[in-house]
All heavy atoms as a GROMACS GRO file, in nm:
protein
  510
    1MET      N    1   2.449   0.825  -0.893
    1MET     CA    2   2.361   0.827  -0.772
    1MET      C    3   2.340   0.975  -0.739
    1MET      O    4   2.244   1.006  -0.685
    1MET     CB    5   2.443   0.746  -0.664
    1MET     CG    6   2.345   0.725  -0.545
    1MET     SD    7   2.206   0.617  -0.600
    1MET     CE    8   2.158   0.564  -0.442
    2LYS      N    9   2.452   1.058  -0.743
    2LYS     CA   10   2.437   1.199  -0.714
    2LYS      C   11   2.333   1.271  -0.794
    2LYS      O   12   2.256   1.344  -0.744
    2LYS     CB   13   2.568   1.268  -0.718
    2LYS     CG   14   2.666   1.246  -0.606
    2LYS     CD   15   2.792   1.331  -0.620
    2LYS     CE   16   2.883   1.313  -0.507
    2LYS     NZ   17   2.998   1.399  -0.518
    3GLU      N   18   2.327   1.235  -0.927
    3GLU     CA   19   2.233   1.280  -1.009
    3GLU      C   20   2.085   1.242  -0.966
    3GLU      O   21   1.993   1.346  -0.983
    3GLU     CB   22   2.252   1.235  -1.162
    3GLU     CG   23   2.163   1.295  -1.264
    3GLU     CD   24   2.168   1.438  -1.275
    3GLU    OE1   25   2.285   1.495  -1.245
    3GLU    OE2   26   2.080   1.495  -1.338
    4ILE      N   27   2.056   1.129  -0.930
    4ILE     CA   28   1.932   1.081  -0.888
    4ILE      C   29   1.892   1.172  -0.768
    4ILE      O   30   1.779   1.216  -0.750
    4ILE     CB   31   1.927   0.930  -0.863
    4ILE    CG1   32   1.938   0.857  -0.991
    4ILE    CG2   33   1.798   0.896  -0.787
    4ILE    CD1   34   1.961   0.707  -0.989
    5THR      N   35   1.985   1.175  -0.658
    5THR     CA   36   1.955   1.242  -0.544
    5THR      C   37   1.926   1.398  -0.576
    5THR      O   38   1.830   1.447  -0.518
    5THR     CB   39   2.079   1.236  -0.448
    5THR    OG1   40   2.111   1.099  -0.433
    5THR    CG2   41   2.054   1.300  -0.326
    6ARG      N   42   2.005   1.454  -0.661
    6ARG     CA   43   1.985   1.588  -0.703
    6ARG      C   44   1.843   1.615  -0.762
    6ARG      O   45   1.774   1.697  -0.723
    6ARG     CB   46   2.076   1.650  -0.798
    6ARG     CG   47   2.082   1.791  -0.832
    6ARG     CD   48   2.180   1.837  -0.931
    6ARG     NE   49   2.150   1.772  -1.068
    6ARG     CZ   50   2.051   1.803  -1.157
    6ARG    NH1   51   1.979   1.902  -1.127
    6ARG    NH2   52   2.041   1.732  -1.273
    7ARG      N   53   1.809   1.513  -0.856
    7ARG     CA   54   1.672   1.531  -0.920
    7ARG      C   55   1.565   1.506  -0.823
    7ARG      O   56   1.463   1.574  -0.823
    7ARG     CB   57   1.670   1.429  -1.031
    7ARG     CG   58   1.760   1.466  -1.149
    7ARG     CD   59   1.776   1.373  -1.260
    7ARG     NE   60   1.650   1.312  -1.302
    7ARG     CZ   61   1.643   1.212  -1.386
    7ARG    NH1   62   1.756   1.154  -1.421
    7ARG    NH2   63   1.530   1.160  -1.421
    8GLU      N   64   1.583   1.420  -0.714
    8GLU     CA   65   1.479   1.392  -0.622
    8GLU      C   66   1.463   1.522  -0.533
    8GLU      O   67   1.360   1.565  -0.502
    8GLU     CB   68   1.525   1.276  -0.538
    8GLU     CG   69   1.502   1.138  -0.594
    8GLU     CD   70   1.554   1.016  -0.509
    8GLU    OE1   71   1.620   1.049  -0.402
    8GLU    OE2   72   1.518   0.921  -0.547
    9THR      N   73   1.572   1.588  -0.493
    9THR     CA   74   1.567   1.706  -0.428
    9THR      C   75   1.496   1.815  -0.500
    9THR      O   76   1.407   1.889  -0.444
    9THR     CB   77   1.705   1.746  -0.382
    9THR    OG1   78   1.773   1.647  -0.306
    9THR    CG2   79   1.703   1.876  -0.292
   10GLU      N   80   1.529   1.836  -0.630
   10GLU     CA   81   1.459   1.935  -0.703
   10GLU      C   82   1.316   1.910  -0.720
   10GLU      O   83   1.229   1.994  -0.710
   10GLU     CB   84   1.523   1.938  -0.856
   10GLU     CG   85   1.666   2.000  -0.858
   10GLU     CD   86   1.708   2.001  -0.997
   10GLU    OE1   87   1.652   1.940  -1.090
   10GLU    OE2   88   1.832   2.042  -1.012
   11LEU      N   89   1.265   1.785  -0.739
   11LEU     CA   90   1.137   1.746  -0.752
   11LEU      C   91   1.064   1.776  -0.614
   11LEU      O   92   0.945   1.830  -0.608
   11LEU     CB   93   1.117   1.600  -0.787
   11LEU     CG   94   0.976   1.545  -0.800
   11LEU    CD1   95   0.899   1.623  -0.897
   11LEU    CD2   96   0.975   1.392  -0.833
   12LEU      N   97   1.120   1.734  -0.510
   12LEU     CA   98   1.067   1.751  -0.373
   12LEU      C   99   1.051   1.905  -0.350
   12LEU      O  100   0.935   1.945  -0.308
   12LEU     CB  101   1.148   1.693  -0.268
   12LEU     CG  102   1.096   1.705  -0.135
   12LEU    CD1  103   0.963   1.645  -0.116
   12LEU    CD2  104   1.182   1.630  -0.033
   13ALA      N  105   1.150   1.982  -0.384
   13ALA     CA  106   1.146   2.122  -0.370
   13ALA      C  107   1.025   2.185  -0.447
   13ALA      O  108   0.959   2.276  -0.398
   13ALA     CB  109   1.275   2.191  -0.393
   14ARG      N  110   1.010   2.141  -0.568
   14ARG     CA  111   0.909   2.186  -0.653
   14ARG      C  112   0.778   2.159  -0.605
   14ARG      O  113   0.690   2.245  -0.592
   14ARG     CB  114   0.922   2.138  -0.805
   14ARG     CG  115   0.822   2.211  -0.890
   14ARG     CD  116   0.847   2.168  -1.034
   14ARG     NE  117   0.856   2.010  -1.038
   14ARG     CZ  118   0.783   1.926  -1.120
   14ARG    NH1  119   0.713   1.984  -1.206
   14ARG    NH2  120   0.810   1.799  -1.118
   15ILE      N  121   0.750   2.034  -0.560
   15ILE     CA  122   0.630   1.996  -0.497
   15ILE      C  123   0.595   2.072  -0.370
   15ILE      O  124   0.483   2.121  -0.344
   15ILE     CB  125   0.624   1.846  -0.467
   15ILE    CG1  126   0.618   1.772  -0.611
   15ILE    CG2  127   0.499   1.809  -0.387
   15ILE    CD1  128   0.638   1.619  -0.597
   16CYS      N  129   0.691   2.095  -0.287
   16CYS     CA  130   0.676   2.174  -0.171
   16CYS      C  131   0.642   2.312  -0.192
   16CYS      O  132   0.543   2.371  -0.137
   16CYS     CB  133   0.810   2.173  -0.084
   16CYS     SG  134   0.831   2.017  -0.005
   17ASN      N  135   0.703   2.385  -0.298
   17ASN     CA  136   0.672   2.521  -0.341
   17ASN      C  137   0.523   2.525  -0.382
   17ASN      O  138   0.459   2.620  -0.344
   17ASN     CB  139   0.770   2.582  -0.430
   17ASN     CG  140   0.904   2.600  -0.383
   17ASN    OD1  141   0.902   2.638  -0.263
   17ASN    ND2  142   1.003   2.615  -0.468
   18GLU      N  143   0.480   2.433  -0.457
   18GLU     CA  144   0.351   2.435  -0.524
   18GLU      C  145   0.246   2.414  -0.407
   18GLU      O  146   0.136   2.469  -0.432
   18GLU     CB  147   0.337   2.321  -0.620
   18GLU     CG  148   0.409   2.341  -0.752
   18GLU     CD  149   0.411   2.222  -0.835
   18GLU    OE1  150   0.343   2.121  -0.806
   18GLU    OE2  151   0.463   2.230  -0.952
   19ASN      N  152   0.277   2.347  -0.310
   19ASN     CA  153   0.182   2.315  -0.198
   19ASN      C  154   0.216   2.408  -0.076
   19ASN      O  155   0.137   2.379   0.023
   19ASN     CB  156   0.184   2.171  -0.158
   19ASN     CG  157   0.122   2.090  -0.277
   19ASN    OD1  158   0.011   2.097  -0.320
   19ASN    ND2  159   0.212   2.016  -0.341
   20GLY      N  160   0.307   2.487  -0.069
   20GLY     CA  161   0.337   2.584   0.043
   20GLY      C  162   0.378   2.500   0.164
   20GLY      O  163   0.354   2.526   0.266
   21ILE      N  164   0.457   2.400   0.138
   21ILE     CA  165   0.505   2.314   0.247
   21ILE      C  166   0.658   2.338   0.269
   21ILE      O  167   0.739   2.342   0.167
   21ILE     CB  168   0.486   2.167   0.210
   21ILE    CG1  169   0.342   2.128   0.200
   21ILE    CG2  170   0.545   2.076   0.318
   21ILE    CD1  171   0.323   2.000   0.136
   22PRO      N  172   0.704   2.364   0.392
   22PRO     CA  173   0.847   2.377   0.412
   22PRO      C  174   0.932   2.264   0.362
   22PRO      O  175   0.886   2.146   0.390
   22PRO     CB  176   0.857   2.413   0.563
   22PRO     CG  177   0.722   2.438   0.612
   22PRO     CD  178   0.630   2.378   0.511
   23LEU      N  179   1.035   2.279   0.292
   23LEU     CA  180   1.119   2.168   0.247
   23LEU      C  181   1.170   2.076   0.371
   23LEU      O  182   1.172   1.964   0.353
   23LEU     CB  183   1.236   2.225   0.161
   23LEU     CG  184   1.328   2.115   0.091
   23LEU    CD1  185   1.242   2.022   0.010
   23LEU    CD2  186   1.435   2.184   0.010
   24LYS      N  187   1.207   2.150   0.475
   24LYS     CA  188   1.261   2.078   0.595
   24LYS      C  189   1.156   1.978   0.636
   24LYS      O  190   1.181   1.864   0.674
   24LYS     CB  191   1.310   2.170   0.694
   24LYS     CG  192   1.374   2.092   0.814
   24LYS     CD  193   1.422   2.194   0.916
   24LYS     CE  194   1.484   2.133   1.036
   24LYS     NZ  195   1.446   2.005   1.068
   25LEU      N  196   1.034   2.030   0.651
   25LEU     CA  197   0.930   1.950   0.702
   25LEU      C  198   0.905   1.830   0.612
   25LEU      O  199   0.900   1.713   0.656
   25LEU     CB  200   0.792   2.025   0.704
   25LEU     CG  201   0.666   1.947   0.732
   25LEU    CD1  202   0.676   1.885   0.870
   25LEU    CD2  203   0.551   2.030   0.716
   26ALA      N  204   0.906   1.850   0.474
   26ALA     CA  205   0.887   1.727   0.386
   26ALA      C  206   1.007   1.635   0.405
   26ALA      O  207   0.975   1.515   0.406
   26ALA     CB  208   0.882   1.786   0.238
   27ARG      N  209   1.121   1.679   0.407
   27ARG     CA  210   1.247   1.587   0.430
   27ARG      C  211   1.218   1.505   0.562
   27ARG      O  212   1.248   1.388   0.574
   27ARG     CB  213   1.363   1.661   0.430
   27ARG     CG  214   1.398   1.704   0.300
   27ARG     CD  215   1.551   1.766   0.291
   27ARG     NE  216   1.587   1.800   0.153
   27ARG     CZ  217   1.676   1.877   0.125
   27ARG    NH1  218   1.750   1.934   0.216
   27ARG    NH2  219   1.699   1.887   0.006
   28ASP      N  220   1.181   1.573   0.666
   28ASP     CA  221   1.163   1.511   0.796
   28ASP      C  222   1.053   1.404   0.788
   28ASP      O  223   1.055   1.287   0.840
   28ASP     CB  224   1.125   1.609   0.900
   28ASP     CG  225   1.245   1.685   0.941
   28ASP    OD1  226   1.359   1.662   0.918
   28ASP    OD2  227   1.220   1.800   1.014
   29LEU      N  228   0.939   1.437   0.711
   29LEU     CA  229   0.830   1.348   0.701
   29LEU      C  230   0.880   1.214   0.616
   29LEU      O  231   0.854   1.104   0.653
   29LEU     CB  232   0.715   1.409   0.632
   29LEU     CG  233   0.633   1.512   0.712
   29LEU    CD1  234   0.531   1.584   0.633
   29LEU    CD2  235   0.574   1.446   0.828
   30ILE      N  236   0.953   1.244   0.507
   30ILE     CA  237   1.006   1.137   0.434
   30ILE      C  238   1.090   1.046   0.507
   30ILE      O  239   1.094   0.919   0.510
   30ILE     CB  240   1.073   1.188   0.303
   30ILE    CG1  241   0.958   1.245   0.213
   30ILE    CG2  242   1.150   1.076   0.231
   30ILE    CD1  243   1.020   1.324   0.094
   31LYS      N  244   1.179   1.106   0.590
   31LYS     CA  245   1.278   1.026   0.656
   31LYS      C  246   1.196   0.944   0.767
   31LYS      O  247   1.228   0.833   0.790
   31LYS     CB  248   1.376   1.126   0.743
   31LYS     CG  249   1.489   1.062   0.808
   31LYS     CD  250   1.585   1.169   0.859
   31LYS     CE  251   1.708   1.102   0.916
   31LYS     NZ  252   1.798   1.214   0.962
   32THR      N  253   1.089   1.000   0.823
   32THR     CA  254   1.014   0.923   0.921
   32THR      C  255   0.945   0.818   0.867
   32THR      O  256   0.939   0.700   0.910
   32THR     CB  257   0.919   1.029   0.990
   32THR    OG1  258   0.975   1.138   1.060
   32THR    CG2  259   0.821   0.954   1.092
   33ALA      N  260   0.889   0.843   0.742
   33ALA     CA  261   0.816   0.750   0.661
   33ALA      C  262   0.911   0.617   0.627
   33ALA      O  263   0.881   0.508   0.642
   33ALA     CB  264   0.753   0.798   0.540
   34GLU      N  265   1.031   0.658   0.585
   34GLU     CA  266   1.136   0.550   0.559
   34GLU      C  267   1.168   0.468   0.679
   34GLU      O  268   1.193   0.346   0.670
   34GLU     CB  269   1.252   0.614   0.486
   34GLU     CG  270   1.230   0.663   0.358
   34GLU     CD  271   1.351   0.730   0.297
   34GLU    OE1  272   1.445   0.764   0.373
   34GLU    OE2  273   1.339   0.758   0.180
   35SER      N  274   1.169   0.535   0.792
   35SER     CA  275   1.203   0.469   0.916
   35SER      C  276   1.095   0.362   0.957
   35SER      O  277   1.120   0.271   1.021
   35SER     CB  278   1.230   0.565   1.033
   35SER     OG  279   1.118   0.618   1.080
   36TYR      N  280   0.972   0.393   0.897
   36TYR     CA  281   0.858   0.299   0.932
   36TYR      C  282   0.853   0.187   0.820
   36TYR      O  283   0.760   0.115   0.808
   36TYR     CB  284   0.730   0.367   0.947
   36TYR     CG  285   0.718   0.438   1.071
   36TYR    CD1  286   0.722   0.583   1.082
   36TYR    CD2  287   0.707   0.367   1.188
   36TYR    CE1  288   0.716   0.651   1.199
   36TYR    CE2  289   0.693   0.439   1.317
   36TYR     CZ  290   0.709   0.571   1.310
   36TYR     OH  291   0.687   0.638   1.445
   37SER      N  292   0.968   0.182   0.739
   37SER     CA  293   0.980   0.080   0.648
   37SER      C  294   0.873   0.057   0.539
   37SER      O  295   0.779  -0.020   0.558
   37SER     CB  296   1.001  -0.045   0.713
   37SER     OG  297   1.028  -0.157   0.624
   38TYR      N  298   0.871   0.152   0.445
   38TYR     CA  299   0.789   0.127   0.326
   38TYR      C  300   0.855   0.065   0.211
   38TYR      O  301   0.831   0.094   0.081
   38TYR     CB  302   0.737   0.268   0.288
   38TYR     CG  303   0.638   0.325   0.384
   38TYR    CD1  304   0.682   0.415   0.483
   38TYR    CD2  305   0.499   0.304   0.381
   38TYR    CE1  306   0.591   0.475   0.576
   38TYR    CE2  307   0.417   0.352   0.464
   38TYR     CZ  308   0.458   0.446   0.567
   38TYR     OH  309   0.371   0.492   0.659
   39LYS      N  310   0.948  -0.008   0.242
   39LYS     CA  311   1.047  -0.067   0.137
   39LYS      C  312   0.965  -0.155   0.025
   39LYS      O  313   1.005  -0.163  -0.086
   39LYS     CB  314   1.151  -0.145   0.191
   39LYS     CG  315   1.244  -0.051   0.273
   39LYS     CD  316   1.354  -0.115   0.335
   39LYS     CE  317   1.451  -0.020   0.403
   39LYS     NZ  318   1.547  -0.085   0.472
   40ASN      N  319   0.862  -0.233   0.076
   40ASN     CA  320   0.798  -0.330  -0.014
   40ASN      C  321   0.665  -0.272  -0.057
   40ASN      O  322   0.578  -0.350  -0.098
   40ASN     CB  323   0.766  -0.454   0.068
   40ASN     CG  324   0.897  -0.522   0.109
   40ASN    OD1  325   0.987  -0.525   0.031
   40ASN    ND2  326   0.893  -0.576   0.222
   41VAL      N  327   0.657  -0.141  -0.069
   41VAL     CA  328   0.530  -0.076  -0.113
   41VAL      C  329   0.562  -0.015  -0.266
   41VAL      O  330   0.667   0.034  -0.279
   41VAL     CB  331   0.479   0.033  -0.016
   41VAL    CG1  332   0.362   0.101  -0.074
   41VAL    CG2  333   0.449  -0.032   0.111
   42SER      N  334   0.467  -0.016  -0.344
   42SER     CA  335   0.484   0.040  -0.483
   42SER      C  336   0.505   0.193  -0.459
   42SER      O  337   0.478   0.266  -0.359
   42SER     CB  338   0.365   0.016  -0.562
   42SER     OG  339   0.259   0.095  -0.527
   43ALA      N  340   0.559   0.249  -0.572
   43ALA     CA  341   0.590   0.397  -0.567
   43ALA      C  342   0.474   0.485  -0.556
   43ALA      O  343   0.463   0.577  -0.489
   43ALA     CB  344   0.673   0.444  -0.707
   44GLY      N  345   0.354   0.427  -0.622
   44GLY     CA  346   0.233   0.510  -0.612
   44GLY      C  347   0.174   0.504  -0.471
   44GLY      O  348   0.130   0.601  -0.416
   45GLU      N  349   0.185   0.399  -0.412
   45GLU     CA  350   0.138   0.391  -0.272
   45GLU      C  351   0.224   0.455  -0.178
   45GLU      O  352   0.176   0.518  -0.074
   45GLU     CB  353   0.139   0.227  -0.229
   45GLU     CG  354   0.080   0.204  -0.095
   45GLU     CD  355  -0.066   0.238  -0.088
   45GLU    OE1  356  -0.147   0.232  -0.192
   45GLU    OE2  357  -0.115   0.271   0.018
   46ARG      N  358   0.348   0.456  -0.208
   46ARG     CA  359   0.442   0.540  -0.123
   46ARG      C  360   0.403   0.694  -0.136
   46ARG      O  361   0.406   0.764  -0.027
   46ARG     CB  362   0.574   0.514  -0.166
   46ARG     CG  363   0.696   0.587  -0.070
   46ARG     CD  364   0.824   0.558  -0.110
   46ARG     NE  365   0.845   0.409  -0.099
   46ARG     CZ  366   0.961   0.356  -0.111
   46ARG    NH1  367   1.058   0.412  -0.166
   46ARG    NH2  368   0.972   0.226  -0.111
   47ASN      N  369   0.380   0.741  -0.262
   47ASN     CA  370   0.349   0.876  -0.262
   47ASN      C  371   0.213   0.907  -0.194
   47ASN      O  372   0.207   1.010  -0.130
   47ASN     CB  373   0.319   0.912  -0.416
   47ASN     CG  374   0.445   0.921  -0.496
   47ASN    OD1  375   0.556   0.952  -0.431
   47ASN    ND2  376   0.450   0.914  -0.619
   48LYS      N  377   0.134   0.810  -0.190
   48LYS     CA  378  -0.001   0.830  -0.128
   48LYS      C  379   0.021   0.850   0.029
   48LYS      O  380  -0.028   0.930   0.098
   48LYS     CB  381  -0.109   0.722  -0.160
   48LYS     CG  382  -0.234   0.733  -0.083
   48LYS     CD  383  -0.329   0.612  -0.103
   48LYS     CE  384  -0.449   0.623  -0.024
   48LYS     NZ  385  -0.435   0.650   0.122
   49GLU      N  386   0.120   0.757   0.080
   49GLU     CA  387   0.150   0.751   0.212
   49GLU      C  388   0.208   0.898   0.258
   49GLU      O  389   0.183   0.946   0.362
   49GLU     CB  390   0.241   0.648   0.248
   49GLU     CG  391   0.176   0.501   0.241
   49GLU     CD  392   0.080   0.478   0.342
   49GLU    OE1  393   0.087   0.531   0.446
   49GLU    OE2  394   0.001   0.396   0.322
   50TYR      N  395   0.301   0.943   0.171
   50TYR     CA  396   0.369   1.079   0.205
   50TYR      C  397   0.270   1.184   0.207
   50TYR      O  398   0.268   1.267   0.293
   50TYR     CB  399   0.471   1.107   0.100
   50TYR     CG  400   0.599   1.022   0.094
   50TYR    CD1  401   0.680   1.009  -0.021
   50TYR    CD2  402   0.632   0.950   0.211
   50TYR    CE1  403   0.776   0.924  -0.018
   50TYR    CE2  404   0.747   0.876   0.208
   50TYR     CZ  405   0.820   0.854   0.094
   50TYR     OH  406   0.931   0.784   0.107
   51LEU      N  407   0.174   1.185   0.113
   51LEU     CA  408   0.071   1.293   0.111
   51LEU      C  409  -0.013   1.279   0.233
   51LEU      O  410  -0.053   1.375   0.288
   51LEU     CB  411  -0.013   1.282  -0.012
   51LEU     CG  412   0.061   1.327  -0.145
   51LEU    CD1  413  -0.020   1.294  -0.268
   51LEU    CD2  414   0.094   1.461  -0.147
   52ASP      N  415  -0.046   1.154   0.274
   52ASP     CA  416  -0.129   1.130   0.392
   52ASP      C  417  -0.049   1.188   0.514
   52ASP      O  418  -0.113   1.244   0.612
   52ASP     CB  419  -0.160   0.993   0.416
   52ASP     CG  420  -0.256   0.936   0.316
   52ASP    OD1  421  -0.330   1.013   0.254
   52ASP    OD2  422  -0.274   0.816   0.299
   53LEU      N  423   0.074   1.162   0.519
   53LEU     CA  424   0.148   1.214   0.630
   53LEU      C  425   0.163   1.374   0.640
   53LEU      O  426   0.147   1.429   0.746
   53LEU     CB  427   0.295   1.161   0.628
   53LEU     CG  428   0.318   1.023   0.674
   53LEU    CD1  429   0.465   0.989   0.637
   53LEU    CD2  430   0.301   1.005   0.817
   54ILE      N  431   0.170   1.425   0.521
   54ILE     CA  432   0.166   1.583   0.511
   54ILE      C  433   0.026   1.626   0.559
   54ILE      O  434   0.022   1.717   0.638
   54ILE     CB  435   0.206   1.626   0.365
   54ILE    CG1  436   0.350   1.601   0.338
   54ILE    CG2  437   0.180   1.772   0.352
   54ILE    CD1  438   0.384   1.613   0.195
   55LYS      N  439  -0.079   1.568   0.506
   55LYS     CA  440  -0.217   1.599   0.542
   55LYS      C  441  -0.230   1.587   0.686
   55LYS      O  442  -0.292   1.686   0.757
   55LYS     CB  443  -0.324   1.532   0.464
   55LYS     CG  444  -0.330   1.566   0.328
   55LYS     CD  445  -0.434   1.482   0.257
   55LYS     CE  446  -0.427   1.514   0.104
   55LYS     NZ  447  -0.502   1.414   0.028
   56TYR      N  448  -0.182   1.481   0.753
   56TYR     CA  449  -0.202   1.459   0.896
   56TYR      C  450  -0.133   1.560   0.973
   56TYR      O  451  -0.181   1.612   1.080
   56TYR     CB  452  -0.149   1.312   0.924
   56TYR     CG  453  -0.148   1.283   1.070
   56TYR    CD1  454  -0.272   1.250   1.128
   56TYR    CD2  455  -0.034   1.290   1.140
   56TYR    CE1  456  -0.266   1.219   1.273
   56TYR    CE2  457  -0.032   1.256   1.286
   56TYR     CZ  458  -0.155   1.229   1.342
   56TYR     OH  459  -0.160   1.196   1.478
   57ASN      N  460  -0.017   1.594   0.930
   57ASN     CA  461   0.078   1.699   0.994
   57ASN      C  462   0.007   1.839   1.004
   57ASN      O  463   0.006   1.907   1.100
   57ASN     CB  464   0.213   1.708   0.940
   57ASN     CG  465   0.303   1.796   1.021
   57ASN    OD1  466   0.322   1.783   1.141
   57ASN    ND2  467   0.363   1.896   0.953
   58PHE      N  468  -0.048   1.878   0.886
   58PHE     CA  469  -0.118   2.005   0.869
   58PHE      C  470  -0.244   1.999   0.949
   58PHE      O  471  -0.282   2.106   1.006
   58PHE     CB  472  -0.146   2.048   0.724
   58PHE     CG  473  -0.022   2.106   0.664
   58PHE    CD1  474   0.044   2.036   0.561
   58PHE    CD2  475   0.020   2.223   0.701
   58PHE    CE1  476   0.137   2.096   0.498
   58PHE    CE2  477   0.128   2.286   0.637
   58PHE     CZ  478   0.188   2.220   0.538
   59LYS      N  479  -0.312   1.884   0.954
   59LYS     CA  480  -0.435   1.876   1.042
   59LYS      C  481  -0.400   1.904   1.184
   59LYS      O  482  -0.483   1.968   1.261
   59LYS     CB  483  -0.498   1.733   1.019
   59LYS     CG  484  -0.630   1.725   1.082
   59LYS     CD  485  -0.678   1.586   1.043
   59LYS     CE  486  -0.823   1.558   1.112
   59LYS     NZ  487  -0.869   1.428   1.082
   60ASN      N  488  -0.289   1.848   1.236
   60ASN     CA  489  -0.262   1.869   1.376
   60ASN      C  490  -0.195   2.007   1.405
   60ASN      O  491  -0.211   2.052   1.517
   60ASN     CB  492  -0.143   1.761   1.400
   60ASN     CG  493  -0.200   1.624   1.420
   60ASN    OD1  494  -0.322   1.606   1.438
   60ASN    ND2  495  -0.123   1.513   1.397
   61GLU      N  496  -0.155   2.086   1.307
   61GLU     CA  497  -0.108   2.215   1.324
   61GLU      C  498  -0.218   2.307   1.337
   61GLU      O  499  -0.209   2.409   1.403
   61GLU     CB  500  -0.019   2.254   1.216
   61GLU     CG  501   0.122   2.197   1.221
   61GLU     CD  502   0.208   2.255   1.115
   61GLU    OE1  503   0.165   2.340   1.043
   61GLU    OE2  504   0.326   2.207   1.112
   62SER      N  505  -0.343   2.276   1.283
   62SER     CA  506  -0.447   2.378   1.279
   62SER      C  507  -0.531   2.366   1.407
   62SER      O  508  -0.526   2.291   1.496
   62SER     CB  509  -0.546   2.371   1.168
   62SER     OG  510  -0.522   2.267   1.074
   0.00000   0.00000   0.00000
């Protein structure tokens, strides 16, 4: 389980670096998304939701 968590963190950090997103912000967004229960959604749909949350957050900052 620790290996999966480590790999998820590395992947998230890499994606954040590529897109100029603070890692803390991404983690907060993911935690928020999980709190809104995306448990029954496919992985692809979940990725889309995360990207939509990031875009929404950046839109509100500008």
